N, C-alpha and C positions, 0 to 999 in steps of 0.2 A: 736569878729567874723572874723577877720581876724582868731586867734588861734587857733579858734574852727574850721575854715575849711579849717585850716592845721594841723588838731590832726584828722579828720576825713580824710582826703582824707589819712595822713599818716594809719589808723587803714584797711583802704580799701587794702593801698597800700603789707600791715600786709597779709590780708586775700587772697589777689590775689596770693603772694607769697608761701603761707602756702597751697594753697589749691594746686596751679601745682606742687609743690613740692610732694604731698600727688600722687595729679592725674599723673606722673610721676614714681613714689614709682610701685604706682599702674599698669603700660604699662613695669616697666622695669621685674615684677614680674609673665608678661605673658609671656614676650618671655626669660625667663632664659629657662635655655640648659633642654632641658630632663633628667628627673629620666631614671638610667639601670633601671630600671621593665619597665619602656616603650619604652625604646631603645631594650631590651627582646622582649620586644610582639610583636614590629617592625618587629625584624627580625623573628620571629619566626610567620606571619602572611604572610611577602613575602616568606619562606619555602613552607607553607604552601600552599600555592595560586600557585609557582610553580608545587610542584608536582602532587596537583590536577590536576591543566591543562594538563601532559604532562604524569599521570602515567594511565588513557586510554588504553594509545598507547603503553604501553610497554610489553614485551612480555616473556616467557620466553621458550629456541629456547633449547630442547632435540634431541640429536642426537648418530645416532649407525653406528660406523664407524670400521669397517671390513679391517686392517690389507692387504698386497702389499705380503707380504716376509712370511705370514703361506702357510702349505697346505689348499686340500681342505675343503670346512664349515668350516670356525674359526669361534673361539670365538670372539665374536663379542664384541666389547667394547663401551662402552658408554660413553658420557659427558654431557656438555649443559653447556649454557649461554645464556645472553639474547640480547637480539631487540626493534628494537620501527617501528612500521607500518606509513610510512612514506605520503602514499596515499590512499583514500576511497580502491580500488581495490586490497587490496594488500599485495604490497608488502613491503617487511621488510630489512630492513638496519643493515648489526650486524657483526662481525669481521671475517675475513675470517680463523682465525684459527678456531673459533667454531666448522666453514661446512664446512672444508676441507677435500676433502677424506671422507665424511658421506657416509654413504648407504642404513640410512632413517634420515626424520626431522621430529619430528610433536611436532608446536608453540603450547601453555597453553599460552589462553588473559588471562586477566586480571578478567575474569564477567566466568571465567570453563573454557569457552568454548575451545580446539581443536580440530586439525587440523595439516591434513598430508603437510605439503609443498616439495618445488619441488626449485633445487640453479636457479636464474636465472644467475646471473655471481658472479667471486670470482675474486679478485686479490691480492694474497699474495702477492706482492712488497708496496699497500699503506695497510694490515691486513685492507682491506673491499667485504664485498658482500653484494650481495642481495639474500632473497628467496622469495618467494612469495605464500600466503595461499588463499583459496577459500572461502569465510564466509559472508557472509553476515551485512548490521551495521556492519562496523568496525569504529572504531574515529580513526584519522591521527595523526603528531606530526606535525608542519611547520617548517622549518627552519629560524635560524634567521643569524645576519651578524658576522661569525663573526669578521672582518678585524674590528669590533668595541669594541669589547672590549678590557676591562684595564687590569692591574696589578692590585692585590689587590679588583678585582669584586667579587662579591658576586654570588657563581655558586653551581649547586645542579646536584649530582651524582646519578642519580634513575637510577635502574637493578630489575630480577627476580632473583635471583640467586638460587638456586636446589628446585627450586617452591617457594620462600617464598616471597609474590606477594609485587611487588615495595618500595624493602629499600629499601631508603633515607638518603643520607647523605649530607649537605654542609662544605663547606669551602671558601676558595677563589682560582683563579688567583694568579698560584708565579710565575709564566714565562709564556712568551709570544718565537713562534718563535724559538722553542727548535726540534732538533734533532733527532730519534731514529732509532733503526736499524729492519729493518722486519723479519723475519725468513726467505725469500727467500735473506738477505746481502743485501740487497737498505736498500739505508735510505730514511725513512717519514721523510721530511721539513714541519715548521711549524704546529708545539706539540704544545699544550696548556700542559703544567706544571700545575699540581693544587694540592692541599693539604684535597681534599675531596676524605675519605676515598674509596680504590677499593677491594671488595675480588674478588676471578677470577672468581666467577660466573655475577659476574656485566661485563664482557668482552662485549662490544657488545649496551650496555646499552647507550641513551641517556646522555651530560653533558647539563642541561639548568641555565639561570641568572634568575630575578626573575620574568622575563617573560613568566618563561616558552616554548620559543620556541627554537628549538635543537642551542648549536652553539659548538658541539660535541661531540664524540663517543667515552665513553671510553673503553681502550685499551688494558695497560699495568700499572706497581705497582713492583715497585722496588723493591726487598721483604726487603732485608736486612733494608733497611733504611725503616723507620717514615714517614708517609705524604709527600710520592714523588710518585704521579700517572700522570699519561700520558693522553690525548685522541687526536682522530686527528681532528683536524679543522673542523668546518659546512661547509666551503664553500670547502674543495674541498671532505667532504665526497658528498656533495650535487654532485658537475664534477662527480668523481666517480660513484657515482649508475645510473647518470644520464647516463654516460657510457654505464657502466654492463647495466641496461637496454634496451640499443641501439644493443650490439656487445658482448654481452655474454659477455667483456673482454677490458681488458685497451691494446691498441697498442705501444708497444716501440721498438725504433730503438736499434741496436743489430750487432755490429760487429764481436762476436767471436772469441775473444783474450784473455787468460789469463795476472792478470801480475801485478804488487806490488810498492806500492808507493816507492821511493827513491826520495836521495835529486841531485840536477846538478849540478857537480862542477863550481867551483863558476868562472874559467877561459874562462870555455863555456857561463855558462848566462852571465856575461861581456861583451864575444866577440859578440854571439851573439843579443847581451842587451835584454835576457830577459824578461818581465819583472813576471817570477814565480823564486823563488828557487825551487823548487819539481817536477817533474813528475813522471808519468806511466811508468815503466820498462816494457816491452811485453817479459813473460816466452815459449807462448805457441799463437798458432795459429793453429789455427781449421783450417779441410779441405775444401773446397766449401763455406768458410765461405766472407764475406762482406770486410774484411782485407784481407783474402788473395787473391781476385781477387785482390787489390786494393795493392802487391806488400805487404803489414806489414811482417817485417820480427820480428824473435826474437829475441831480444837484443836491439830494437829499443825504444828509450823514447820520449812516447810522450804526447807530450807541450800543441800541438792544439788544435777543434775541431768548429770546423764551427767560423773561427774568434774569438772566445774564448776558454783560458786561462785551464787547465788542470793540475790545481796539484795535485790533488785523485782523484783517481776514482769513487768516490762519487760524483765528480766533471764529469767525460765523463758521469754518470749514468742520471744526470739531465740534459742534455743536448740531452741526445739522448733521444726525449721526439717523441711521434707519427707524426709529423711534420716533420722529418726528416728520414720515414719513406721510399724509394725508393728514396730518394732527396741527387744528389751527391750533395757531401762538402769539404771542404780540412781537411787534414790529416795534424797536421805539426807532423813532429817525428827528435828527434837528432838519427843518424843514424852513431854513430866512433863519429869525430869532426862536422860534418858537420850537418848541419841542412836544413831538406826535404820536403818538402809538397807535400802530393799524394794524390790523389781522389779517397774520397770511396762515395760510395752507401748503408748507413748501410737496412740491411733486419729489416723483421720483429721479437718481439721475441716470 
């Protein structure tokens, strides 16, 4: 009997082990990685969902531009770009270079409606502009937090180039925190680099992640290269748009000097214990400017503004924000072999 009992127990053990192995094998099958087809389907669904969310707010912007250097009644040049409605009452964000100097602007919506638009505000230094239309029942986009996106994240660029409604391209965030030179000469900071393909007519369209919220405004491509495209970060675009709606422009400090980046002789840098090895050589000073009033001279090398080092012209531009307009600040220069601190009150640019 003992033998039979032991044999029965062993049979049950073997049965349990076999059953458990089958269950584990079945569970492993359920948790197996998704197939390529499933992954592609998920990718497609993400792109489709984002495009359907943002597309109703994307518009085509056609402009007529009248050059200033032509005689009376010149022939009007025309161009176009993209933009997106970001408020239900018709405010549209686009690139400055799309609408700058436009004599007439016409906006075409996804549903085919057309309306004239007026420029509310234009800021060439960030290549952003706000225009407005008056139409009922407008779909508007929402802004996301561009500081939350990561390198490698899926992004979708949507535009309305040349009237081809809702051209959609997808890619990934290639890099964050890039700087891009605007047409005015200033650097645009916190630029997003992506490989989502852009065409010239896509300028001003939104860049969105899978949830369809705007994290960037498409602005530029590197023509000789492939897969190098740039978008102005959505957080900056939201800030600039608010200022443009309120004031029509962005206020910035202005000193009134022309200069160039130069190295500082090593002996001077060591003598004055400078934290930088470069400065801004002043090549000219405008009459009646803030710099002239402060006593800045040609040949001075600017090394510090408001207690912050200025190794390059771009450093000085970043420091001359709207908070500095009309505010007395320190401007430190190397004059000959001496370190001189001047008191300057930046004017408004």
